N, C-alpha and C positions, 0 to 999 in steps of 0.2 A: 540257330534259327535265323532265317533271312528276314529282314524287315522289308516292308512294302516301300516301293517308290510311288511317286504320284505323277499324274498327267493333268494337264489343264485342257478343258474342253469349252467350246463356245457354240451357242446355237441361236440362230435367228428364229425367234418364236413365231413371227408372222409369215415367214417364207420357207420354213423348214419342210413343210408338206410331208411329214413322217420320215424325213431323212435323218440319219445319224448325226450327232453333233460333230463339229470339226475339231480335230486335234490341233491345239495351239502350241503346246510344249509337253515334253515327256522326260522321264527319268530324273525327276526331282527327288532327292533323297529324303527330304524332311517335310513332314506334313505342314508344319507352321510356315516354312519357307514357301511352299506351294500356295497356301491360303493367303499369305501376305502378297505374293505376286498377283494372285487373282484380284485382291482388293485394290492394289495399285493400278492394275489395268482398268478395272471398272471405274475407278475414281478419275482416270484421265479423261473421261467424257463428262461433259457438263451435267447431263441428266443421268444420274446413276443412283444405286441404292443396294440394300441388302434385304432379302426375303428370309426372315428367321424360320418360317414354316418349312421351307425347302432347303435352307442353309446354302442358298446360292446368291451370288451377286448378279446385278442386272445393270444394263446401260442402254440408252437409246442412241442409235446411229443410223443415218440415212433414212430417217422416218420409220424405223422399225425397232422393236424391243428385242434385245439380246440377253441371253442368260450365260453366265460364265462361272465355272466351278472347277475345283480340284477333285480328282477321283483316284483312289488307290489302285495300283496294278500289281499283280503278283510278280 
């Protein structure tokens, strides 16, 4: 059985206009490593946090709110 690898996506919530999120990283073998990387990236911005309802991290950059998360890929 093949385990899933993970990708990291980021989306500008104010300016996305229905576009797909941008791929930031891919082929991360471990879920916890992917989630840790997401957390570190979000925390590198002064205004950042975690939304437990959606299980996504967020940060503000260039006057806009961004969402960042890890997603499994087959």
